N, C-alpha and C positions, 0 to 999 in steps of 0.2 A: 376409378383410378386412384383416388385418395385412399380408399379403403385398402387396396392392394399394397400401396406404398407403406401405409401404416403397419400392415401385417408383416411386410419385409423387415421393417425396423424392429418390430417385436422379436422376430426370429433371430436377427443378428445379435440383439441385446441378450437374448436367452443363451445363444451359443457362446458369447463372450463371458457371460456369468458362469456357464458350465466349465469353460476352459480355466477360468480363474480358480474355481473351486478345486478342479482336478490338480492344478499346479500347486495350490496351497496344500492339498492333501499329500501330494508326493513329497513336497518339501518337509512337511511335518513328519512324514514317515521316515524320511532320510535322517532328520535330526534325531528322531526317536531311536533309530537303529544305531547312529553314531554314539548316542548317549549310552545306549545299552552296551555297546562294544567297549566304551571307555570304562564302564562300571564293572566289567568282568575282571576278576582278580587275575594277576599275571600267573602264568604257568611256571613251575619250578623246573629247571633243567640242570642236571648235575653233569659237569664236564670234568673228566679226569684227563690231565695233560702233563706233558713234560715241563720241567722247570724253565727250559730255555724260552718257551713261548711267553711265560710269565715274566722272567727276569729281563728279557729284552724289551718289554713294554708293548709287544704286539697285541696282546689280548686287551690291554687298556684302550686300544683304538677300535678293535673289532667287536668286543662284547657289547658295548652300549648301542651300537648300530643294530646288532641282532636283537637285543632286548626290546628296542623300540619297534622294530619291524614285526616281531612275532609276539608282542605283549608277554615277555618272558622275564624271569628272574634267574640269572645264571649263577650257580654256585660252582666256582672254579676250585678244583683240588689239584694243585701243582706238585707233583712228585716225580720220582724217576719213572721212566717208561715201563720198567718191569712192574712197579707197584701200580701204575695206571692200568696196565693190562690185567693184572690180578684183580683189580676192582671190577673190571669188565667180566671176568670169569665168575665173579661172585654176584653179579647183578647189582653192584653198589654204585654204578654210574649209568647215565643215559647215553652218553656219547664219549668217544675217546679221540684224543689228538696226540699222536705219538710219532716216534722216529726210530723204529727198530724193525725193518721190513720182515726179517725172518721170524721174529717172535710174534709180530702182528699176524702173519699168515697162519701161524700155529693156532691162534685162538679163533681165527675164521674157520679153519679146517675142523676145529672142535665144536663149531656151532655156537660159540659164545658171542660172536660179532658178525654183523652183516653190513652190506652197503658200504664197503671199504673203498675210499676214493683217495687218489694221490692229489695233493693240493699245492705243495711248495717244496723248495729245497734251499739250503745254503751249503756251507761246507765246514768240516772240522779243520782245526789248525792246531799246531803245537806252539805253545807260548812258553817263555822262560825269561831268565835274567838277561838284561841287555849285554852283560859281559860274556854270556854264552860259554860257561866253563866247560861244557861237554864238547864244544866245537861242532855243533850239528846244524848250524844255520844254513839253510838252502839245500840241505840233503833230501833225497827221496825219503818218504816216511819210514820204510823198513830199515834202510841204512841208518837213519837217525835213531831209531829205537835200539838197534844193535849197539850203536856207539854209546847210547845212554846206559846200557847194561855194562859195557866194558869200562866206562868211566866212573861207575858208581855214583853218578850224579843223583841228586834228590829228585824224585818224581812223585807228584801228588795225584793220586787216583780218586775218583769219586767213590768207588767202592760201594755203590748203592743199587746195582742192577739196572741202572738207567740206560738209555740208548747210547749215551756217550761212553759209559762204562763198558757196555757190550762191545762197542767199537774198539775201545782200547784193548780189551782182552783178546779180540780177534787179531789185532796187530801183533801182540806178544806171541800168540799161538802161531801166526804165520812165520815168525822167525825162530820158532821152537825155543822160546825163552819163558822162564817162569819168574816173574818179578817177586822179589822178596828181600828181606833184610831191613836194616834201620833206614836206609835211603829211600825205601818205598813206603809211602804214607797213604793210608786210606782215610779219606775225610768222612765218608758216610753221609755226606751232605749234598746239597744242590750245587749247580755250577758256580753261582755267585760266591758263596762261601769258600768253595774249593779254589777258585782263583785267588781269593784273599790269602788263603793259607799258603798257596804256592808262591805268591809274591813275598810274604813274610819270611818264608823259608829259603827264598831265592832258589826255588826248584822249578822244574818243568811240569806241564800238565797238558792234557788234550782237552780242547774246548770247542764248542760251536762258535763260529765267528760272531754271530749276533750278540750272544751274551758277553763275549769279550769286549766288543766295541761299546756296549752299554756300560761296562764296568771299568773300562780302560783308565778313566780319569782317577779312579781310586787305587790304582796299582802303581807301586813304586819301582822304578828301574826295570820295567817289564816290557817285552815286545813280542811280536810274532816272529817265530824262529823257523817254522816249517809250514808251507802252504802251497796250494795249487796242485797237489797230487790228485789224480783222478780217483784214487782209492779213498779219498777223504770226502767224497760227496755225501751230503746229509739230507735224506729224503723224508718228508713228513706225509703221513696219511691221516685221514679222519674216518671214523666208522661208528655205526650204531651198535649198542649192545642189543643182542637179539631178543626182541620182545616175546617171541614164541618160546624161548627157553627160560627167559627171566621175565616173568609176567608182571612184576611190580614196577618196571622201568617206564619212563615217559616216552613211549614209542613215537608219538607225534613230535614232541620236542626234539628228540634225537634225530629224527629224519629231517626236520626243518634245519637243524644246525649243519647237517651234512650238505643239504641243498644250498644253504647260505655260504658255506666255505668254497664251494665250486662255482658259485655265481660270478659272472664276469666283473661285476662292480667290486665284489669283495677281493677278487684276484688282483684287480688294479690297486686296491688299498694296500694289499700285502706287498706288492712290488714297490709302491711309493714310500712305504714305511722306512724311516731312517735316512732318507735322502737329504732332508733339510738339516738334520742334526749332525749326521756323520759323513755326509757327502757321498753316500753309496747306499744301495738297498741292503737291508739285513736279511731279507728273504726274497726269493724269486718265484713267481707264479709258475705252477707246474702241473696243470690238470691233464687228464688223459683224453 
């Protein structure tokens, strides 16, 4: 009986020792794997995007979260949407974040971009001098632009083939007008500098709401003149540059960025952005 009892104790002790060794081994393996992952150099991801996502400050919130989650180093190139799309057609970026739906669809149809996803929207607004010399405050967009033409008021265009510039040209085309003359100024710059020029010249301009609210404190005697028109909705999409056509792009990083932007947590961050500082969202989540 004593012998059987002694044998049972030995067996239990052996099993406990085996379990401890196994646990220790698993823990060591996990630590080794975590260390190895931490030692991996971050992947480079090139993001070509419109200036509004940069000037508004939205990317300053989103990019660090993406970089930490996917061990990435994002190089952001903020240009007009036209230039960003052109970078995609040349394989000079891994992923695009833009806001010119028709132009975007064209490069998807050409096979230069894939995995295009709708992610958010805000709206365009017409801003101008508080004195409103053209008398367009509160008018529908097309009526306002017609009156701008008739009054010869100063209008500052981005003139850079950006999404905002494309939208502006579309409005002129819709009213069969060709903007020209000394009162029509093309800045050839991003939205922030264009707003500054319009403020200094006491002229009007078309802008996305997010950039205007972010820059408002720097603008003198300037206000929102036209807003709320359904024609002024501003939709953003994200898409990968096609790795089958452009073999040098970071396909994995591009796909991860698209997944990140449509993720529910990211969508919540997008909609919350701006509420604390401006009392309203600068962008609204808008996945498909």
